VOGU-728902 format. One line per 3 residues: number of its first residue (from 1); their letters; for each residue x, y, z of N, C-alpha, C. Coordinates in steps of 0.05 Angstrom, whole numbers, plus 5000, padded with zeros to 4 digits. Layout:
<atoms>
NUM> a> X/Y/Z/X/Y/Z/X/Y/Z; ... $
</atoms>
This chain:
<atoms>
1> xxx> 0762/4480/8521/0783/4495/8507/0773/4508/8481; 0757/4493/8466/0748/4503/8440/0730/4528/8444; 0712/4527/8463/0694/4550/8467/0711/4575/8476 $
4> xxx> 0730/4570/8494/0746/4593/8503/0762/4604/8480; 0776/4588/8465/0793/4597/8444/0778/4609/8421; 0755/4597/8413/0741/4605/8389/0721/4627/8394 $
7> xxx> 0711/4630/8419/0690/4650/8424/0700/4671/8444; 0705/4663/8469/0710/4682/8490/0736/4698/8485; 0757/4684/8477/0782/4698/8472/0782/4717/8449 $
10> xxx> 0765/4711/8429/0763/4728/8405/0746/4753/8409; 0730/4753/8430/0712/4776/8435/0728/4799/8448; 0731/4821/8433/0745/4845/8443/0728/4870/8437 $
13> xxx> 0728/4889/8456/0713/4913/8452/0721/4928/8427; 0702/4941/8415/0707/4957/8390/0697/4985/8394; 0713/5005/8386/0704/5032/8388/0705/5046/8360 $
16> xxx> 0711/5029/8339/0711/5040/8312/0697/5021/8293; 0672/5027/8287/0655/5009/8271/0654/5019/8242; 0650/5000/8224/0644/5008/8196/0614/5015/8195 $
19> xxx> 0605/5024/8172/0577/5031/8168/0560/5008/8160; 0572/4985/8156/0558/4961/8147/0537/4952/8168; 0513/4949/8159/0491/4941/8176/0492/4911/8182 $
22> xxx> 0486/4903/8206/0485/4875/8213/0460/4862/8202; 0462/4841/8186/0439/4829/8173/0417/4820/8193; 0393/4821/8183/0370/4814/8200/0371/4785/8209 $
25> xxx> 0382/4767/8193/0383/4739/8201/0402/4735/8224; 0423/4751/8226/0442/4750/8249/0427/4759/8274; 0413/4782/8272/0398/4792/8295/0376/4772/8303 $
28> xxx> 0364/4759/8283/0344/4739/8289/0356/4716/8305; 0381/4708/8298/0394/4686/8313/0400/4695/8342; 0409/4720/8345/0415/4730/8372/0389/4731/8388 $
31> xxx> 0367/4740/8375/0341/4740/8388/0332/4712/8396; 0336/4693/8379/0328/4665/8385/0345/4654/8408; 0370/4661/8409/0387/4653/8431/0377/4665/8457 $
34> xxx> 0370/4690/8457/0360/4704/8481/0333/4691/8489; 0316/4685/8471/0289/4675/8477/0290/4646/8487; 0309/4630/8476/0307/4601/8481/0331/4588/8495 $
37> xxx> 0355/4600/8493/0379/4587/8503/0393/4603/8525; 0387/4628/8528/0401/4645/8548/0394/4636/8576; 0415/4634/8593/0410/4628/8621/0412/4654/8637 $
40> xxx> 0405/4653/8662/0406/4677/8679/0416/4668/8707; 0427/4687/8722/0436/4680/8749/0412/4680/8767; 0394/4699/8764/0371/4702/8782/0346/4695/8766 $
43> xxx> 0333/4674/8774/0308/4666/8762/0286/4684/8771; 0267/4689/8753/0243/4704/8760/0245/4734/8755; 0268/4745/8747/0270/4773/8740/0264/4776/8711 $
46> xxx> 0243/4790/8704/0235/4793/8676/0254/4813/8662; 0262/4806/8638/0279/4824/8621/0267/4826/8594; 0276/4846/8579/0267/4850/8551/0291/4860/8535 $
49> xxx> 0295/4848/8512/0316/4856/8493/0304/4871/8470; 0315/4895/8464/0306/4910/8441/0330/4920/8425; 0329/4916/8399/0350/4926/8381/0342/4953/8370 $
52> xxx> 0362/4970/8367/0357/4997/8356/0377/5002/8333; 0368/5019/8315/0384/5025/8291/0406/5046/8297; 0422/5052/8277/0443/5072/8279/0432/5100/8286 $
55> xxx> 0407/5105/8277/0395/5131/8282/0392/5137/8312; 0392/5116/8328/0389/5119/8357/0412/5133/8370; 0434/5135/8355/0458/5149/8366/0450/5177/8375 $
58> xxx> 0434/5191/8359/0427/5219/8366/0410/5220/8392; 0395/5198/8397/0379/5197/8421/0395/5189/8446; 0416/5174/8441/0432/5162/8463/0456/5179/8471 $
61> xxx> 0466/5195/8453/0493/5206/8456/0497/5223/8482; 0476/5235/8492/0479/5251/8516/0476/5235/8542; 0468/5210/8539/0460/5195/8563/0476/5169/8567 $
64> xxx> 0492/5160/8547/0509/5137/8550/0536/5143/8537; 0556/5126/8543/0582/5131/8531/0602/5111/8540; 0625/5111/8527/0648/5096/8536/0669/5116/8544 $
67> xxx> 0675/5117/8570/0693/5137/8581/0683/5165/8574; 0656/5169/8575/0645/5195/8570/0638/5201/8541; 0645/5182/8523/0640/5187/8494/0622/5166/8483 $
70> xxx> 0599/5174/8471/0581/5154/8459/0593/5145/8433; 0593/5119/8428/0605/5107/8404/0584/5105/8382; 0591/5115/8358/0574/5112/8335/0576/5084/8325 $
73> xxx> 0553/5071/8320/0553/5043/8311/0528/5038/8293; 0529/5017/8277/0506/5011/8260/0481/5002/8276; 0485/4994/8301/0463/4986/8317/0469/4986/8347 $
76> xxx> 0448/4985/8363/0451/4984/8392/0431/4964/8402; 0437/4950/8424/0416/4935/8438/0415/4945/8467; 0391/4945/8476/0386/4953/8504/0372/4929/8518 $
79> xxx> 0383/4922/8541/0370/4902/8557/0356/4916/8580; 0330/4913/8581/0313/4924/8602/0309/4902/8623; 0305/4911/8648/0302/4891/8669/0283/4901/8691 $
82> xxx> 0268/4883/8702/0254/4890/8727/0275/4894/8749; 0269/4911/8768/0287/4915/8791/0283/4891/8810; 0304/4884/8824/0303/4863/8844/0331/4858/8854 $
85> xxx> 0334/4840/8873/0360/4834/8884/0378/4824/8861; 0401/4836/8858/0422/4828/8839/0413/4830/8810; 0394/4848/8804/0385/4850/8776/0406/4862/8758 $
88> xxx> 0424/4878/8769/0445/4889/8752/0465/4868/8744; 0474/4852/8764/0492/4829/8757/0479/4810/8737; 0453/4805/8742/0438/4788/8724/0437/4799/8696 $
91> xxx> 0433/4825/8693/0432/4837/8666/0460/4836/8653; 0481/4841/8668/0508/4839/8657/0514/4811/8647; 0505/4791/8662/0508/4763/8655/0494/4757/8629 $
94> xxx> 0468/4765/8627/0453/4759/8603/0464/4774/8579; 0471/4799/8582/0481/4815/8559/0508/4805/8550; 0525/4795/8568/0550/4783/8559/0545/4759/8541 $
97> xxx> 0525/4743/8548/0519/4721/8530/0511/4731/8502; 0497/4753/8501/0489/4764/8475/0513/4774/8459; 0533/4787/8473/0556/4796/8459/0573/4773/8448 $
100> xxx> 0574/4751/8463/0589/4728/8454/0575/4714/8431; 0548/4714/8431/0534/4704/8409/0539/4720/8384; 0540/4746/8387/0547/4764/8365/0575/4758/8355 $
103> xxx> 0594/4754/8374/0621/4748/8366/0623/4723/8349; 0605/4703/8354/0605/4679/8337/0599/4686/8308; 0584/4708/8303/0577/4717/8276/0597/4738/8266 $
106> xxx> 0619/4743/8280/0638/4763/8271/0630/4791/8277; 0610/4795/8294/0600/4822/8300/0614/4832/8326; 0624/4856/8324/0638/4868/8347/0619/4883/8364 $
109> xxx> 0626/4888/8389/0609/4901/8408/0625/4920/8426; 0610/4939/8439/0623/4957/8458/0602/4964/8479; 0607/4958/8504/0589/4965/8526/0590/4995/8531 $
112> xxx> 0566/5007/8534/0564/5036/8540/0559/5040/8570; 0572/5059/8582/0566/5067/8609/0541/5084/8609; 0522/5077/8626/0497/5092/8628/0500/5115/8647 $
115> xxx> 0497/5139/8636/0499/5164/8652/0472/5169/8666; 0450/5166/8651/0424/5171/8662/0404/5151/8650; 0398/5130/8665/0381/5108/8655/0353/5118/8649 $
118> xxx> 0342/5136/8666/0315/5146/8661/0314/5163/8635; 0335/5178/8630/0336/5194/8606/0339/5177/8581; 0353/5155/8583/0356/5136/8561/0328/5126/8554 $
121> xxx> 0314/5117/8573/0287/5105/8569/0268/5126/8557; 0269/5150/8567/0252/5172/8556/0260/5178/8527; 0286/5179/8522/0295/5186/8495/0286/5165/8475 $
124> xxx> 0287/5139/8483/0279/5117/8466/0249/5113/8465; 0234/5128/8482/0205/5127/8482/0195/5099/8488; 0207/5086/8509/0198/5060/8517/0183/5062/8543 $
127> xxx> 0161/5047/8545/0145/5047/8569/0137/5018/8576; 0157/5003/8585/0152/4975/8591/0153/4968/8620; 0155/4989/8637/0155/4984/8666/0180/4972/8677 $
130> xxx> 0202/4973/8661/0228/4962/8670/0250/4983/8669; 0272/4976/8680/0295/4994/8680/0313/4989/8656; 0327/5010/8647/0349/5006/8627/0372/4994/8642 $
133> xxx> 0378/4969/8637/0399/4955/8652/0426/4957/8639; 0427/4955/8613/0453/4959/8598/0447/4966/8569; 0467/4980/8558/0466/4989/8530/0492/4980/8517 $
136> xxx> 0490/4967/8494/0513/4957/8480/0512/4965/8450; 0533/4977/8440/0536/4984/8412/0546/4959/8397; 0537/4955/8373/0547/4932/8358/0549/4938/8328 $
139> xxx> 0565/4922/8314/0568/4925/8285/0594/4911/8277; 0603/4916/8253/0627/4904/8242/0650/4924/8246; 0673/4913/8255/0696/4929/8260/0705/4943/8234 $
142> xxx> 0711/4969/8235/0722/4983/8212/0749/4972/8204; 0753/4964/8179/0779/4953/8170/0802/4972/8177; 0797/4997/8178/0818/5017/8184/0822/5021/8214 $
145> xxx> 0807/5007/8230/0808/5010/8259/0834/4998/8269; 0852/5015/8280/0878/5006/8289/0880/5004/8320; 0857/5006/8334/0859/5005/8363/0870/4978/8372 $
148> xxx> 0886/4979/8393/0899/4954/8403/0880/4941/8424; 0883/4915/8426/0868/4901/8447/0877/4911/8474; 0857/4915/8491/0863/4924/8518/0878/4902/8533 $
151> xxx> 0899/4909/8549/0913/4889/8564/0896/4877/8586; 0899/4852/8591/0884/4838/8612/0903/4826/8632; 0893/4821/8656/0909/4809/8677/0912/4779/8671 $
154> xxx> 0933/4767/8682/0937/4738/8679/0921/4724/8700; 0918/4698/8697/0903/4682/8717/0918/4682/8743; 0945/4685/8742/0961/4686/8767/0954/4711/8783 $
157> xxx> 0950/4733/8768/0942/4758/8782/0913/4758/8791; 0896/4744/8775/0868/4743/8781/0861/4726/8805; 0876/4704/8808/0867/4683/8827/0883/4684/8854 $
160> xxx> 0868/4679/8875/0879/4674/8901/0871/4646/8910; 0880/4638/8934/0874/4611/8944/0847/4610/8956; 0844/4592/8976/0818/4587/8989/0807/4611/9003 $
163> xxx> 0825/4631/9010/0816/4656/9022/0834/4678/9012; 0827/4703/9019/0841/4726/9008/0870/4728/9015; 0878/4715/9037/0906/4717/9046/0922/4692/9039 $
166> xxx> 0911/4675/9022/0925/4651/9014/0932/4652/8984; 0956/4646/8977/0964/4646/8949/0951/4622/8935; 0944/4627/8909/0932/4605/8893/0953/4585/8885 $
169> xxx> 0945/4560/8884/0962/4539/8873/0949/4529/8847; 0958/4539/8825/0945/4534/8799/0959/4512/8783; 0979/4499/8795/0995/4479/8780/0979/4454/8773 $
172> xxx> 0960/4446/8789/0946/4421/8785/0917/4424/8778; 0910/4447/8767/0882/4451/8760/0874/4434/8736; 0849/4423/8736/0839/4410/8712/0838/4430/8689 $
175> xxx> 0843/4420/8665/0845/4438/8642/0819/4454/8638; 0796/4442/8642/0772/4458/8638/0769/4480/8658; 0778/4476/8683/0777/4498/8703/0797/4520/8696 $
178> xxx> 0820/4512/8686/0840/4532/8678/0829/4550/8656; 0814/4538/8637/0802/4554/8615/0781/4572/8626; 0766/4563/8646/0746/4581/8659/0759/4605/8671 $
181> xxx> 0781/4601/8684/0796/4623/8697/0808/4641/8676; 0818/4630/8654/0829/4647/8632/0806/4664/8620; 0783/4652/8618/0760/4667/8607/0753/4691/8626 $
184> xxx> 0755/4687/8652/0751/4708/8671/0772/4730/8668; 0797/4722/8665/0819/4741/8662/0815/4757/8637; 0802/4746/8617/0798/4759/8591/0773/4777/8591 $
187> xxx> 0757/4775/8613/0732/4790/8614/0736/4820/8611; 0719/4833/8596/0720/4862/8595/0707/4874/8619; 0715/4899/8626/0705/4913/8649/0708/4943/8643 $
190> xxx> 0694/4959/8659/0696/4988/8655/0725/4997/8656; 0734/5011/8634/0762/5020/8630/0782/4997/8632; 0772/4972/8630/0789/4948/8632/0805/4947/8658 $
193> xxx> 0793/4957/8679/0807/4957/8705/0805/4930/8719; 0785/4914/8712/0781/4887/8724/0784/4887/8755; 0767/4903/8768/0769/4905/8798/0755/4882/8812 $
196> xxx> 0765/4858/8808/0754/4835/8821/0775/4813/8822; 0771/4794/8839/0789/4771/8842/0773/4745/8846; 0785/4723/8841/0773/4697/8846/0788/4682/8867 $
199> xxx> 0774/4671/8887/0786/4654/8907/0780/4626/8899; 0801/4611/8894/0798/4584/8882/0805/4563/8903; 0784/4548/8911/0788/4526/8930/0784/4500/8914 $
202> xxx> 0787/4477/8927/0786/4452/8912/0758/4445/8902; 0737/4456/8915/0710/4450/8907/0692/4474/8902; 0704/4498/8902/0688/4522/8900/0705/4546/8891 $
205> xxx> 0693/4564/8875/0706/4589/8867/0688/4611/8877; 0700/4631/8891/0686/4655/8900/0695/4679/8885; 0677/4696/8877/0683/4721/8864/0681/4744/8885 $
208> xxx> 0702/4760/8887/0702/4783/8905/0708/4808/8890; 0697/4831/8899/0701/4856/8886/0722/4874/8900; 0739/4886/8885/0760/4904/8896/0750/4933/8896 $
211> xxx> 0760/4949/8913/0753/4978/8912/0764/4990/8886; 0749/5008/8874/0758/5022/8850/0745/5049/8848; 0761/5070/8852/0751/5097/8851/0742/5105/8823 $
214> xxx> 0751/5090/8803/0744/5097/8775/0718/5084/8766; 0708/5064/8782/0685/5049/8773/0662/5053/8792; 0639/5063/8782/0616/5066/8799/0603/5040/8806 $
217> xxx> 0585/5040/8826/0573/5015/8835/0558/5000/8813; 0544/5015/8796/0528/5003/8775/0547/4988/8756; 0568/5001/8746/0586/4988/8728/0601/4964/8741 $
220> xxx> 0607/4967/8767/0620/4944/8781/0602/4920/8780; 0576/4923/8784/0558/4900/8784/0554/4889/8756; 0554/4906/8736/0554/4895/8709/0579/4879/8704 $
223> xxx> 0602/4889/8713/0627/4875/8711/0625/4847/8723; 0613/4845/8746/0611/4819/8760/0594/4800/8743; 0572/4810/8732/0556/4793/8715/0571/4783/8690 $
226> xxx> 0587/4800/8679/0603/4793/8655/0623/4771/8662; 0638/4774/8683/0658/4755/8690/0646/4728/8698; 0623/4729/8712/0609/4705/8719/0599/4690/8694 $
229> xxx> 0590/4704/8674/0582/4691/8649/0605/4678/8636; 0628/4692/8634/0651/4680/8620/0660/4654/8634; 0660/4654/8660/0667/4629/8674/0647/4607/8668 $
232> xxx> 0622/4613/8672/0602/4592/8669/0599/4582/8641; 0602/4600/8621/0599/4591/8593/0620/4571/8585; 0645/4575/8595/0666/4556/8588/0662/4530/8604 $
235> xxx> 0654/4532/8629/0648/4508/8645/0625/4492/8633; 0604/4506/8625/0581/4493/8614/0587/4479/8587; 0606/4490/8572/0613/4478/8546/0624/4450/8549 $
238> xxx> 0636/4444/8572/0648/4417/8576/0632/4402/8597; 0615/4416/8613/0600/4402/8634/0572/4416/8636; 0553/4409/8619/0527/4422/8619/0512/4419/8645 $
241> xxx> 0520/4401/8662/0506/4397/8688/0518/4415/8710; 0537/4432/8702/0551/4449/8722/0530/4467/8737; 0533/4470/8763/0515/4487/8778/0519/4517/8771 $
244> xxx> 0498/4532/8776/0499/4561/8770/0512/4576/8793; 0521/4600/8788/0531/4618/8809/0509/4623/8830; 0518/4627/8854/0499/4632/8876/0508/4657/8892 $
247> xxx> 0488/4674/8899/0494/4697/8916/0491/4691/8945; 0487/4665/8952/0486/4657/8980/0513/4664/8993; 0513/4671/9019/0538/4678/9032/0556/4654/9034 $
250> xxx> 0582/4659/9036/0602/4637/9038/0598/4622/9064; 0606/4597/9063/0604/4580/9087/0629/4580/9103; 0649/4595/9094/0675/4596/9108/0684/4624/9110 $
253> xxx> 0704/4630/9126/0715/4656/9129/0735/4661/9106; 0729/4680/9088/0746/4686/9065/0768/4705/9073; 0769/4715/9097/0789/4733/9107/0792/4757/9089 $
256> xxx> 0769/4770/9083/0769/4793/9064/0776/4818/9079; 0793/4835/9067/0797/4862/9079/0770/4877/9079; 0769/4898/9095/0744/4913/9099/0734/4925/9073 $
259> xxx> 0752/4932/9054/0743/4945/9030/0740/4926/9006; 0740/4900/9012/0735/4880/8991/0709/4867/8996; 0691/4865/8976/0664/4854/8980/0662/4827/8968 $
262> xxx> 0648/4809/8983/0641/4783/8972/0618/4787/8952; 0619/4773/8929/0599/4776/8908/0583/4750/8905; 0596/4728/8898/0581/4704/8892/0600/4680/8893 $
265> xxx> 0589/4656/8892/0605/4632/8891/0593/4612/8872; 0610/4593/8863/0601/4571/8846/0616/4546/8853; 0601/4524/8854/0613/4498/8860/0627/4488/8835 $
268> x> 0649/4474/8838/0664/4464/8815/0668/4433/8818 $
</atoms>
């Protein structure tokens, strides 16, 4: 409950930053978290985290954006990744951990949609043999920023039962699992569409993706990584031995419609 209320619930996207620079000791803590404490869904995929200053806005503005508009911010971080199976979901998972770590320091963030990953890498003059997996603007929220929090779905809307055609029974959930589901319902996604659902069985939760004409495949997979991190981070806070998400196929028929895709599962 504490991690959900104090960290996950308080993290909201920001599109209006002040000019105040994030101190180096805060960035050093985020770097230390990435180097030593960050988990990943897929082991063995190499990633690299690089921080960039506000000046990078001029380099990024034609190649990344939020709903087509690049956000001016005191800083940006780019997570680079080797390509491999599920590397996009893995990058979304890792980067979400970084945004929540920043939230612990009172630093706001905003995910940027990547229009042209190769152009981003060329503009930033990086040659590390990896892909630009995600770009996130960060800084302190402008005191005059009056943007409202984006509406999120409820856990009743988010969750289904043991398969897609069964209603969820959420009345007798353990409190820690309920908080995990609330964290998923609070997850940010492209345009806050949240095109995914959770199938909740007595011993397993499955993540499935819904069709969304507004969300491209790349952003959908980043979304999946984000929601998986929110679930796991809350679960891990009360049960550090909790198993990681798995992309292994389900062992049962989830009765999914043809346009709904299975993503991953986690034992509970």
